[in-house]
Structure formats: C-alpha cells, structure tokens
C-alpha positions, 0 to 999 in steps of 0.5 A: 518535312524540313528540307534538310532533316531526313525522314528519321529526324521527321519521325523522330520528332513525330514520336516526342512531345513537349509536356508540362509536368504533373506529380503524376508524371514525377512520381513515375520517374525511375532511377534508370538513367540516374536522377541528378536533380529534383524535378518540381511540377510545372517543369517542361520536359519531353517525353515518348508520345507512346509511353505517355499514352500507354505507360509500361508496366514499371519493370518494363520501362525503358530509360529516357522516356522522359526527360527534363533538360536544363535549357532549350540549348540542351533539348537536342542532347535529349532527343539524341539520348532518347533516340539511343537509350528509349526508342529501340527498347520501348515496348510502347512504340509500335513495330511499325514505327520502329520499322519505318524509322530503320528504313528511313535510316537506310535511306529507304523512304526519303532519308538522307542514305545513299552515298555522295561523300561528306563523311564526317563533315556531313555529319557534323554539319547535320548535327549542328543544323538539327541542334539549331532546329530543335533550339528554334523549335522550342523558342517558336513554340514559346518555351524560354529558360528560366 
C-alpha cells in the first residue's frame, strides 16, 4: 500500500486497469457521459476491471466504465470520475468490494479516517499527492503523451 494513500485509494487502484483500445472496445462505447471526441484503436485508456471481464448488457451499463484521458496529467480526474459516477452503480462490481470500499472510506480497514483535524487543507494536500501519484505511475508504466 502507498504510505499516504488510504485503503480506499488502494482499493480503487485495484479495480481499474490501463488498456489499449481495440475496435471492439470502441464499438461498445455509449453516449452516457458525453462522447466528445473520436477515439481510434490503439489509444490507451483506463477502465473498470469488472466491466472488462463481464460486460453488463447495454441497458445496464453505467457511465465512466472506460475513459480515454487526453494526457497522463488527466488520469487522476478520470479516476475520480470513475469513483463518483461508476463505482456504486456498476452491476459487475461485487457487493463485497463495494462494502470493503465503504468501510475503507470510513477508516474501518486501514483507511485515513479518524479525525485528527486538518479539514480542507488535508484534503487539498491529499488531492495533490494523489494526482502526482497517478501521473508518476503512468510514467513508470511507460505511458507518454502523444
């Protein structure tokens, strides 16, 4: 586990994967969340590991299952969008994973919870650290902006 990243952040990380898009990936995209640009095969994106393994039927798909950030600097925002718009509504994510995430957010399984002050300042620092973490991780994986 990353020392400053709580259990909830580590759990999020373990439920996402980087992938290289194929024509099949792109043909299954929906307009949920707004398609703004044409994505071509070979583009790197991030996606829900559960939807990738067991894709829900089209009518049950939840937005943000996959995203294609324009820059590695924007990966963190895509991860946050996945947390907000996909995680809880995804029918492919097992309930046990959602329950574990809920406990981690409350500090029950090694999460950051538990008072200690800091308030907004602590959150801001955490957001900056998280953003840098995702960007560095992408670079270590060999991802580059083109």
